[in-house]
C-alpha positions as CSV (number, residue, x, y, z in Angstrom):
1,M,-98.9,23.5,-64.4
2,I,-99.8,20.3,-63.0
3,Q,-103.0,19.9,-61.0
4,I,-104.3,17.7,-58.5
5,A,-107.6,17.9,-56.7
6,N,-110.2,15.8,-54.1
7,E,-112.9,17.2,-52.6
8,K,-110.9,18.8,-49.8
9,L,-107.8,20.4,-51.0
10,T,-106.6,21.6,-54.9
11,V,-102.8,21.2,-55.0
12,Q,-100.7,23.0,-58.3
13,V,-97.3,22.1,-59.1
14,A,-95.1,23.3,-61.4
15,E,-92.9,21.3,-64.0
16,Q,-89.7,23.9,-63.3
17,G,-88.4,22.4,-60.2
18,A,-91.0,20.1,-59.3
19,E,-91.7,23.4,-56.8
20,L,-95.5,23.6,-55.2
21,Q,-97.7,26.7,-56.0
22,S,-100.7,26.5,-54.1
23,I,-102.1,24.4,-51.3
24,R,-105.6,25.5,-51.1
25,R,-108.6,24.4,-49.1
26,N,-111.8,24.0,-50.9
27,D,-114.7,24.0,-48.8
28,L,-112.6,27.0,-46.5
29,N,-111.6,28.7,-49.6
30,L,-108.3,29.5,-47.8
31,E,-104.8,29.3,-49.5
32,Y,-101.9,28.2,-47.1
33,L,-98.8,28.3,-49.8
34,W,-96.6,31.6,-49.6
35,S,-97.5,33.8,-52.7
36,G,-93.6,34.1,-53.9
37,D,-93.7,37.8,-53.5
38,P,-90.0,38.3,-55.3
39,A,-89.7,41.6,-52.6
40,F,-88.8,39.4,-50.1
41,W,-88.2,35.4,-51.5
42,G,-89.5,34.7,-55.1
43,K,-89.7,31.1,-54.6
44,K,-92.3,28.9,-52.8
45,S,-91.2,25.1,-52.1
46,P,-88.0,24.7,-53.8
47,V,-86.9,20.8,-53.6
48,L,-83.5,20.8,-52.3
49,F,-81.0,17.8,-54.2
50,P,-78.3,16.5,-54.2
51,I,-77.4,19.2,-51.7
52,V,-79.5,21.0,-48.6
53,G,-77.4,24.2,-47.4
54,G,-74.3,25.7,-48.5
55,L,-70.8,24.4,-48.8
56,K,-67.4,25.6,-48.1
57,Q,-66.7,28.0,-51.3
58,N,-69.3,26.3,-53.5
59,A,-67.3,23.5,-53.8
60,Y,-66.6,20.1,-52.9
61,Q,-64.6,17.2,-53.7
62,Y,-64.8,13.9,-54.9
63,K,-62.3,11.1,-55.8
64,G,-59.4,14.0,-56.3
65,Q,-61.5,16.5,-58.7
66,T,-63.2,19.4,-57.1
67,Y,-66.7,20.4,-58.2
68,K,-69.0,23.6,-58.4
69,L,-72.6,23.1,-56.4
70,G,-74.5,26.3,-55.6
71,R,-76.9,26.3,-51.9
72,H,-79.4,23.5,-51.7
73,G,-78.0,22.0,-55.7
74,F,-79.7,22.3,-58.6
75,A,-83.1,20.5,-58.4
76,R,-84.9,23.1,-57.8
77,E,-83.8,25.2,-61.1
78,Q,-84.3,22.2,-63.6
79,L,-87.2,20.9,-65.5
80,F,-88.6,17.5,-64.5
81,T,-91.0,15.5,-66.4
82,V,-94.2,14.0,-65.3
83,V,-94.0,10.5,-65.3
84,Q,-97.5,9.8,-63.4
85,Q,-100.6,11.6,-63.1
86,D,-103.9,11.0,-62.1
87,R,-106.6,13.0,-60.3
88,Q,-105.1,13.0,-56.9
89,S,-101.4,11.8,-57.9
90,A,-98.9,13.1,-59.8
91,T,-95.1,12.5,-59.5
92,F,-91.9,14.2,-60.8
93,Q,-88.7,12.7,-62.2
94,L,-85.1,14.5,-62.8
95,A,-82.3,12.2,-64.1
96,D,-78.7,12.9,-64.6
97,S,-77.5,14.4,-67.8
98,A,-74.0,15.6,-69.5
99,A,-75.3,18.8,-67.6
100,S,-75.3,17.3,-64.1
101,H,-72.7,15.4,-64.6
102,E,-70.6,18.6,-64.9
103,V,-71.2,19.5,-60.7
104,Y,-72.2,16.0,-60.0
105,P,-70.4,12.8,-61.2
106,F,-73.4,10.3,-60.2
107,R,-75.9,9.0,-62.2
108,F,-79.3,8.8,-60.6
109,K,-83.2,9.1,-60.9
110,F,-85.0,11.3,-58.7
111,N,-88.9,11.6,-58.2
112,V,-91.4,13.9,-56.8
113,T,-94.8,12.4,-55.6
114,Y,-97.1,14.4,-54.4
115,R,-100.4,12.5,-53.2
116,L,-104.1,13.7,-51.6
117,D,-105.3,11.8,-48.8
118,G,-108.5,14.0,-47.4
119,N,-107.2,16.9,-46.1
120,T,-103.4,16.2,-46.2
121,L,-101.0,16.2,-49.2
122,K,-98.4,13.7,-48.7
123,V,-94.9,14.4,-50.6
124,T,-92.2,11.7,-51.3
125,Y,-88.9,11.6,-52.8
126,R,-87.3,8.7,-54.5
127,V,-83.5,8.9,-54.8
128,E,-82.5,5.7,-57.3
129,N,-79.1,5.3,-57.7
130,T,-78.3,4.5,-61.6
131,D,-74.7,4.4,-61.4
132,T,-72.5,2.3,-60.6
133,N,-70.2,3.5,-57.3
134,V,-72.0,4.7,-53.8
135,M,-74.0,7.7,-54.7
136,L,-73.7,11.0,-52.0
137,F,-76.7,13.2,-51.9
138,S,-78.9,15.1,-49.1
139,V,-82.3,15.9,-50.4
140,G,-84.9,18.4,-48.3
141,A,-88.1,20.1,-48.4
142,H,-88.2,23.6,-48.3
143,P,-92.2,24.6,-48.2
144,A,-93.2,27.9,-47.2
145,F,-96.4,28.6,-45.5
146,K,-98.2,31.7,-45.2
147,V,-98.4,33.8,-42.3
148,P,-100.9,35.0,-40.9
149,L,-103.2,32.5,-42.3
150,A,-106.6,33.7,-41.6
151,E,-107.7,37.5,-42.5
152,G,-108.1,39.3,-39.6
153,T,-105.1,37.9,-38.0
154,S,-101.5,39.1,-37.5
155,Y,-97.8,37.3,-38.1
156,E,-97.7,37.3,-34.0
157,D,-100.9,35.8,-33.4
158,Y,-98.9,32.4,-34.5
159,Y,-97.0,30.4,-32.8
160,L,-95.3,27.1,-33.8
161,S,-96.5,23.4,-32.1
162,F,-93.7,20.7,-31.6
163,N,-95.6,17.9,-31.0
164,K,-93.0,16.7,-27.7
165,E,-91.4,18.7,-25.5
166,E,-88.4,19.8,-26.5
167,N,-84.7,21.0,-25.4
168,A,-82.6,21.9,-28.0
169,G,-80.1,24.2,-29.5
170,I,-80.2,26.0,-32.6
171,W,-76.9,26.2,-34.9
172,P,-75.5,29.7,-36.0
173,L,-74.5,29.8,-39.7
174,S,-72.0,31.6,-40.7
175,A,-71.9,35.3,-43.0
176,E,-71.2,32.2,-45.7
177,G,-74.0,29.9,-44.6
178,Q,-72.0,27.5,-43.1
179,V,-72.8,25.7,-39.6
180,E,-71.1,26.7,-36.4
181,L,-69.3,24.4,-34.0
182,T,-71.3,25.2,-31.3
183,P,-74.9,25.3,-30.9
184,V,-76.9,28.2,-29.1
185,P,-79.4,27.4,-26.5
186,F,-83.0,27.9,-27.8
187,L,-85.8,25.6,-26.5
188,A,-86.1,24.8,-23.3
189,H,-88.7,22.4,-21.4
190,T,-91.1,23.9,-24.0
191,S,-93.5,22.4,-26.7
192,E,-94.4,26.3,-28.5
193,L,-92.5,29.0,-30.4
194,P,-94.1,32.0,-30.4
195,L,-93.6,33.6,-34.2
196,K,-92.2,36.9,-34.5
197,K,-90.5,38.2,-37.6
198,S,-86.9,38.9,-35.7
199,L,-87.1,35.4,-35.0
200,F,-85.3,35.1,-38.8
201,Y,-83.1,38.7,-38.8
202,K,-79.8,36.4,-38.5
203,D,-81.2,33.5,-41.0
204,A,-82.7,29.9,-40.8
205,L,-83.2,28.5,-37.2
206,V,-81.1,25.2,-37.8
207,F,-81.6,21.9,-35.3
208,K,-79.9,18.9,-35.3
209,S,-81.4,17.0,-32.6
210,L,-85.0,17.8,-32.1
211,A,-87.5,15.4,-30.6
212,S,-90.4,16.2,-32.5
213,T,-91.9,14.6,-35.5
214,A,-94.2,17.2,-36.3
215,I,-94.8,20.4,-36.2
216,S,-97.6,22.8,-36.1
217,I,-98.7,26.4,-37.0
218,L,-101.5,27.1,-34.7
219,S,-102.9,30.5,-33.7
220,K,-105.7,31.1,-30.6
221,K,-107.2,33.4,-33.1
222,T,-108.2,31.4,-35.4
223,P,-109.2,27.2,-35.8
224,H,-107.2,27.1,-39.1
225,G,-103.6,25.7,-39.3
226,L,-101.1,22.8,-40.6
227,T,-99.1,20.4,-39.3
228,V,-96.3,19.3,-41.2
229,S,-94.8,15.6,-40.2
230,Y,-91.2,14.1,-41.3
231,E,-90.3,11.2,-39.2
232,G,-87.0,9.9,-40.7
233,F,-85.9,13.5,-41.4
234,P,-83.0,14.1,-39.0
235,Y,-82.5,18.0,-39.4
236,M,-84.5,20.8,-39.5
237,G,-84.8,24.1,-40.3
238,I,-87.1,26.9,-40.0
239,W,-86.7,30.3,-41.8
240,A,-88.3,33.3,-43.2
241,A,-87.3,36.0,-45.3
242,K,-86.8,39.2,-43.5
243,D,-90.3,40.7,-42.3
244,A,-91.9,38.3,-45.4
245,D,-95.7,37.0,-44.3
246,F,-94.5,33.1,-44.3
247,V,-92.7,30.5,-42.4
248,C,-91.0,27.6,-44.2
249,I,-91.2,24.5,-42.3
250,E,-87.9,22.4,-43.5
251,P,-87.5,18.7,-43.1
252,W,-83.9,17.4,-44.3
253,C,-81.8,14.8,-45.1
254,G,-78.5,16.7,-44.9
255,I,-77.6,19.8,-43.8
256,A,-75.2,22.5,-44.7
257,D,-71.4,22.3,-44.6
258,S,-69.5,23.3,-41.2
259,V,-67.4,26.0,-40.9
260,N,-64.3,23.2,-40.7
261,A,-65.8,21.1,-43.1
262,S,-63.1,19.3,-45.2
263,G,-64.8,19.6,-48.6
264,N,-64.5,15.9,-49.1
265,L,-68.1,15.0,-50.3
266,E,-67.6,11.5,-48.4
267,E,-66.8,13.0,-45.2
268,K,-69.7,15.5,-44.8
269,E,-72.1,15.6,-42.1
270,G,-75.4,13.8,-43.1
271,I,-74.8,12.8,-46.4
272,N,-76.5,10.0,-47.4
273,Q,-75.0,6.5,-49.0
274,L,-76.6,4.4,-51.5
275,A,-75.3,1.6,-53.2
276,P,-75.4,1.2,-57.0
277,G,-79.4,-0.2,-57.5
278,E,-80.6,1.4,-54.2
279,V,-83.2,3.3,-53.6
280,L,-84.2,5.5,-50.8
281,E,-87.2,6.9,-49.9
282,K,-88.4,9.7,-47.4
283,T,-91.7,11.3,-47.1
284,W,-93.0,14.3,-45.6
285,T,-97.0,15.5,-45.0
286,V,-98.6,18.8,-44.3
287,E,-101.9,18.4,-42.4
288,L,-104.4,21.4,-43.8
289,F,-107.1,22.5,-41.3
């Protein structure tokens, strides 16, 4: 377990999956991350790479060959290498291997950096194409934040606050996890979404066109909450396991296959293209208060 800390925060990250394990406000003695109870969902903050969501029949085609790849890709199951660490930051790296080439035919270096700045945790994904072909990929976050956060409060005491007024539908997911073709009206002239566990009984709330670049978890019964900022991530998922005490706020650069996806990776919605030798960097942050 790798630990970084400053006066306000102590953060722990596992080398397995470069996955956040704890975000604690030292001065408040308050934990903000979900416990990872396997009775509901055993993960806490998996890193999504080189795809986000699920593929039709867990497969895709590239240059005439079919590859099998499970939901959210393979990075979350891999052991990362710590390539930089100081008191307030750590960088984890995953590189391609013979095993990765079996399911994903590109050469790459993928870094995840966690950095503290006061009461804010900054998370940066850096993808470098070390291949001779254009690299096709998605990348995204899946942090699960504890709700209720403060003692004496309940799940329904909290709400999501968007930093802009929203008029946005959600894109339903099929039983197989693919995105349906038509959105369902959901947010109308509002910047707030009250939390209740039934919101997630039909899987994630998937957004393609939010105006907001930040979402907060707030309550009128406690001053404590958090704000996730995600400028540059075009898709958003909000999810919780059935009846679990958490909410995932998931900034995505990529999205699950649609129900009518061709299966060709080059035609996949939201796929990122990176020329040989180029680098893509995306950063999301969470402010804890």
